C-alpha positions as CSV (number, residue, x, y, z in Angstrom):
1,M,93.7,97.9,96.6
2,G,97.3,96.8,96.3
3,R,98.9,94.2,94.1
4,K,98.7,90.4,94.5
5,P,101.2,88.9,97.0
6,T,104.4,87.6,95.5
7,G,107.6,86.4,97.1
8,R,108.7,87.9,100.5
9,P,105.8,89.7,102.2
10,T,105.6,93.4,101.8
11,S,103.2,96.1,102.9
12,F,101.8,96.1,99.4
13,D,100.8,92.4,99.9
14,I,99.0,93.4,103.2
15,A,97.2,96.2,101.4
16,Y,96.0,93.8,98.7
17,L,94.7,91.2,101.2
18,A,93.1,93.9,103.5
19,G,91.5,95.8,100.6
20,V,93.1,99.1,101.6
21,S,95.7,101.4,100.3
22,Q,99.4,100.9,101.0
23,P,99.7,104.2,103.0
24,T,96.9,103.0,105.2
25,V,98.9,99.9,106.0
26,S,101.9,101.9,106.8
27,R,100.0,104.2,109.2
28,A,98.2,101.2,110.8
29,L,101.5,99.4,111.5
30,R,102.9,102.6,113.0
31,G,99.9,102.8,115.4
32,D,98.5,105.9,113.8
33,R,95.1,106.7,115.3
34,S,93.8,108.1,112.0
35,V,93.2,104.5,111.0
36,S,90.1,103.0,112.6
37,A,90.6,100.3,115.3
38,E,88.8,97.7,113.2
39,T,90.9,98.4,110.1
40,R,94.1,98.5,112.2
41,A,93.2,95.1,113.8
42,K,92.6,93.6,110.4
43,I,95.9,94.8,109.0
44,E,97.8,93.6,112.1
45,R,96.2,90.2,111.8
46,I,97.2,89.8,108.1
47,A,100.7,91.0,108.9
48,R,101.0,88.3,111.6
49,E,99.7,85.6,109.2
50,L,102.3,86.7,106.6
51,N,105.1,86.8,109.2
52,Y,105.6,90.5,108.2
53,T,107.7,92.6,110.5
54,V,108.1,96.3,110.6
55,D,111.7,97.7,110.5
56,K,111.7,99.5,113.9
57,N,114.9,101.3,113.2
58,A,113.4,102.8,110.0
59,S,110.2,103.8,111.8
60,S,112.1,105.5,114.6
61,L,113.7,107.8,112.0
62,R,110.3,109.6,111.8
63,S,110.1,110.4,115.5
64,Q,112.1,113.7,115.1
65,R,111.4,116.4,112.5
66,S,114.0,118.3,110.6
67,N,111.5,120.8,109.1
68,T,113.1,120.0,105.8
69,I,111.7,118.1,102.8
70,A,113.7,116.8,99.8
71,L,112.9,117.2,96.2
72,L,114.4,114.5,93.9
73,F,114.5,115.0,90.2
74,F,115.2,111.8,88.2
75,E,117.4,111.6,85.2
76,D,115.6,112.1,81.8
77,P,117.2,112.2,78.4
78,T,117.3,115.8,77.2
79,P,118.9,117.7,74.3
80,D,121.1,119.7,76.7
81,E,123.2,118.5,79.7
82,S,120.6,119.2,82.4
83,M,119.0,115.7,82.1
84,I,115.9,117.1,83.7
85,N,112.5,117.2,82.0
86,P,111.7,120.9,81.4
87,F,108.2,120.3,82.6
88,F,109.5,119.4,86.1
89,L,111.9,122.3,86.1
90,A,108.9,124.6,85.5
91,M,107.2,123.0,88.6
92,L,110.2,123.9,90.9
93,G,109.0,127.5,91.4
94,S,105.5,126.4,92.8
95,I,107.1,123.8,95.1
96,T,109.6,126.4,96.4
97,R,106.8,128.9,97.2
98,A,104.7,126.2,98.9
99,C,107.6,125.3,101.1
100,A,108.3,128.9,102.0
101,D,104.6,129.5,102.9
102,R,104.9,126.7,105.4
103,G,108.3,127.6,106.8
104,L,109.9,124.5,105.3
105,D,113.5,124.2,104.0
106,L,113.8,122.5,100.6
107,L,116.6,120.2,99.7
108,I,117.0,119.7,96.0
109,S,118.8,116.7,94.5
110,F,119.3,115.0,91.2
111,Q,119.2,111.2,91.1
112,R,119.9,108.5,88.6
113,M,117.5,105.6,88.6
114,E,120.4,103.2,89.1
115,D,121.6,105.0,92.2
116,D,120.6,103.9,95.7
117,W,118.7,107.1,96.4
118,H,116.1,105.3,98.5
119,V,118.8,104.1,100.9
120,Q,120.7,107.4,101.0
121,Y,117.8,109.5,102.0
122,Q,116.5,107.0,104.5
123,D,119.9,106.6,106.2
124,S,121.0,110.3,106.1
125,H,118.0,111.7,108.2
126,R,118.3,114.8,106.1
127,A,114.6,115.3,105.4
128,D,111.2,114.4,106.9
129,G,109.9,113.4,103.5
130,I,110.6,113.3,99.8
131,I,108.8,114.7,96.7
132,L,109.6,112.6,93.6
133,L,109.5,114.1,90.1
134,G,110.1,111.8,87.1
135,Y,110.7,108.1,87.0
136,G,111.4,106.8,83.5
137,D,110.3,103.1,83.3
138,Y,107.4,102.9,85.8
139,E,107.8,99.1,86.4
140,A,111.4,99.6,87.5
141,Y,110.4,102.7,89.5
142,L,107.8,100.6,91.5
143,E,110.6,98.5,93.0
144,R,112.2,101.6,94.5
145,L,108.9,102.8,95.8
146,A,108.3,99.5,97.5
147,Q,111.6,99.9,99.3
148,L,110.6,103.4,100.4
149,E,107.4,102.0,101.8
150,E,109.2,99.2,103.6
151,Q,111.5,101.7,105.3
152,G,108.6,103.8,106.4
153,T,109.8,106.8,104.4
154,H,107.2,109.5,103.8
155,Y,107.0,110.6,100.2
156,A,104.7,112.1,97.6
157,R,105.1,111.8,93.9
158,W,103.9,113.3,90.6
159,G,102.5,110.6,88.3
160,S,99.5,108.6,87.2
161,V,96.6,108.8,89.7
162,T,94.9,105.5,89.9
163,K,93.2,103.4,92.7
164,D,96.2,101.1,92.9
165,A,98.9,103.8,92.5
166,S,101.8,103.4,94.9
167,G,102.1,105.9,97.7
168,A,100.6,109.4,97.9
169,T,100.3,110.5,94.2
170,V,99.4,113.8,92.6
171,G,98.9,114.1,88.9
172,S,96.8,115.5,86.0
173,N,93.6,114.1,84.6
174,N,95.5,112.6,81.7
175,F,92.6,110.7,80.3
176,G,90.4,113.8,80.3
177,A,93.3,115.7,78.6
178,G,93.5,113.0,75.9
179,V,89.8,113.5,75.3
180,L,90.3,117.2,75.1
181,A,93.1,116.9,72.6
182,G,91.1,114.5,70.5
183,Q,88.0,116.6,70.4
184,H,90.0,119.7,69.4
185,L,91.5,117.8,66.4
186,I,88.2,116.3,65.4
187,D,86.5,119.7,65.6
188,G,89.1,120.9,63.2
189,G,88.1,118.2,60.7
190,R,90.8,115.7,61.5
191,T,89.7,112.1,61.3
192,R,92.9,110.0,61.1
193,I,94.8,110.9,64.2
194,A,98.2,109.3,65.1
195,F,99.5,109.1,68.6
196,L,103.3,109.3,69.3
197,G,104.3,108.0,72.8
198,D,104.6,104.7,74.6
199,A,101.2,103.6,75.7
200,D,101.7,100.6,78.1
201,D,102.1,99.9,81.8
202,R,105.7,101.2,81.7
203,Y,104.4,104.7,80.9
204,P,100.9,105.0,82.5
205,E,100.5,108.7,82.0
206,F,101.1,108.3,78.3
207,A,98.7,105.3,78.2
208,E,96.0,107.4,79.8
209,R,96.4,110.2,77.3
210,Y,96.2,107.7,74.5
211,G,93.1,106.2,76.1
212,G,91.5,109.6,76.2
213,L,92.2,110.1,72.5
214,C,90.6,106.8,71.6
215,Q,87.5,107.7,73.6
216,A,87.2,111.0,71.7
217,L,87.5,109.1,68.4
218,T,84.9,106.5,69.5
219,D,82.5,109.3,70.7
220,A,82.8,110.9,67.3
221,G,82.0,107.6,65.5
222,L,85.5,107.5,64.1
223,E,87.8,104.4,63.7
224,V,90.4,103.7,66.5
225,D,93.3,102.3,64.6
226,Q,95.9,100.9,67.0
227,G,98.4,100.9,64.1
228,R,98.5,104.7,64.3
229,Q,100.2,104.5,67.7
230,F,104.0,104.7,67.6
231,D,106.2,104.4,70.7
232,A,108.3,107.3,71.9
233,I,109.8,108.4,75.2
234,T,109.9,112.1,76.2
235,T,112.7,113.4,73.9
236,E,112.9,115.3,70.7
237,A,115.0,112.5,69.2
238,A,112.3,109.9,70.1
239,G,109.6,112.1,68.6
240,Y,111.5,112.6,65.4
241,A,112.1,108.8,65.1
242,A,108.5,108.0,65.8
243,A,107.3,110.5,63.2
244,R,109.7,109.1,60.7
245,E,108.3,105.7,61.4
246,L,104.8,107.0,60.9
247,L,105.7,108.6,57.7
248,S,107.3,105.4,56.3
249,S,104.3,103.3,57.3
250,E,101.2,102.8,55.1
251,K,99.0,104.5,57.6
252,E,97.2,107.6,56.4
253,F,97.1,110.5,58.9
254,D,96.0,114.1,59.1
255,A,96.9,114.8,62.7
256,I,99.4,113.9,65.4
257,F,98.8,113.9,69.1
258,A,102.1,113.7,70.9
259,A,102.3,112.5,74.5
260,S,104.7,115.4,75.3
261,D,105.8,118.7,73.8
262,L,109.3,117.4,73.3
263,I,108.0,114.5,71.3
264,A,105.9,116.9,69.3
265,I,108.9,119.2,68.6
266,G,110.7,116.2,67.2
267,A,107.7,115.3,65.0
268,L,107.5,118.9,63.6
269,R,111.1,118.5,62.4
270,A,110.4,115.2,60.7
271,L,107.2,116.6,59.0
272,A,109.2,119.6,57.7
273,E,111.9,117.3,56.3
274,A,109.1,115.3,54.5
275,G,107.7,118.5,52.9
276,L,104.5,118.4,54.9
277,K,103.1,121.7,56.1
278,V,101.7,122.2,59.6
279,P,98.7,122.6,60.0
280,E,97.7,122.6,56.3
281,H,98.7,118.9,55.8
282,V,99.0,117.7,59.3
283,A,97.8,119.2,62.6
284,V,100.1,118.6,65.6
285,I,99.3,118.9,69.3
286,G,101.6,118.3,72.3
287,F,101.4,118.1,76.0
288,D,102.9,120.1,78.9
289,D,103.2,123.6,77.5
290,I,106.9,123.9,78.1
291,P,108.5,127.3,77.2
292,A,109.8,125.9,73.9
293,A,106.2,125.1,72.8
294,S,105.5,128.7,71.9
295,L,108.8,129.1,70.0
296,T,108.4,126.4,67.4
297,S,107.4,127.1,63.8
298,P,104.4,127.1,63.8
299,P,103.9,127.6,67.5
300,L,102.7,124.4,69.1
301,T,99.1,123.8,70.3
302,T,99.4,121.9,73.6
303,I,97.8,120.7,76.8
304,M,98.8,122.8,79.8
305,Q,99.1,121.1,83.2
306,D,98.3,123.1,86.3
307,I,101.9,123.7,87.5
308,K,101.0,126.3,90.1
309,S,98.5,124.0,91.9
310,A,100.8,121.0,91.4
311,G,103.5,122.3,93.6
312,E,101.1,123.4,96.3
313,V,99.2,120.0,96.3
314,L,102.5,118.0,96.3
315,V,103.8,119.7,99.4
316,E,100.4,119.5,101.1
317,T,100.1,115.8,100.3
318,L,103.6,115.1,101.6
319,M,102.9,117.0,104.8
320,A,99.7,115.0,105.3
321,E,101.8,111.9,105.1
322,I,104.4,113.2,107.5
323,E,101.7,114.3,110.0
324,G,99.8,111.1,109.9
325,R,96.8,112.5,108.0
326,E,95.1,110.7,105.2
327,P,96.3,112.5,102.0
328,E,93.6,113.6,99.6
329,V,93.8,112.0,96.2
330,R,94.2,114.8,93.7
331,K,93.8,114.7,90.0
332,L,94.4,118.2,88.5
333,D,92.5,119.6,85.6
334,T,94.3,120.6,82.3
335,K,93.7,123.3,79.8
336,L,94.0,123.4,76.0
337,I,96.3,126.1,74.6
338,V,95.5,126.6,70.9
339,R,98.3,127.9,68.7
340,G,99.3,127.7,65.0
341,S,100.1,124.0,64.8
342,T,96.4,123.1,64.7
343,T,94.7,126.2,63.3
344,A,95.7,128.0,60.1
């Protein structure tokens, strides 16, 4: 179900009132026969009541196929000048192979959140659809997604998979991964586990990972202390700063679950400066299994996401959107990779 109606009517408002997903609204208003006649009639009635109109010029852009899809990386703070999260770079190979298997051309672009990328790709007619990787602040990102929906642009994105997620979304089982990380630390005798990473609506994937950790603590009969959660975005600098804040707090801790490997790497540096040994004094676990995770001292225990399947599923999901098929909601499994940062 979509979000509550606010301001000028959008397809999200129709979705909320009709009790369906936003992609279903888009297909219904395009006359897609994959939507039942009853549902289509309901959506069209609500659209009329809201005085909602479809942009016919935007819709007509989808009548011809270029046999090309676009992959858009979004700007992320990084230690080097790439400004691309290394996890998403690792996903590029599987996306490229999935496109080649389908005879599709792949157009790769780097976008800053402040740029009008949603307008540029709609107006240029360069691609039949877009795969979006990365987003930064999710609340700001939602506004751009809404504009893509209004334009009738086909897209699939990597992110948090929830019932009210915008557009066709593929992601990992982040809550389950948080449980997995928490159980591993608890099985190792850790009882006071800190979490480094923003855990609110602006960073839903981090929030799900934190929720999983809290569930693991609860299941083990351990205290869930919200004071052991410290905000950090996905950078080494943010992880270092959050760990320093944890160290200067009055909170006792014997383990850290970092919302990403980059955060964990920054935390390792802060712990070393404080004279704490890993894992003897503090166990540390990250998330993503980026290449640098195996090169830290000690090597970083982490949660590995299914990169190979991710590329394949993202391309398949986008093609379903382009071809007017209902895309399957996919939440991919994760795997615990145990290294020296949690086991002596």
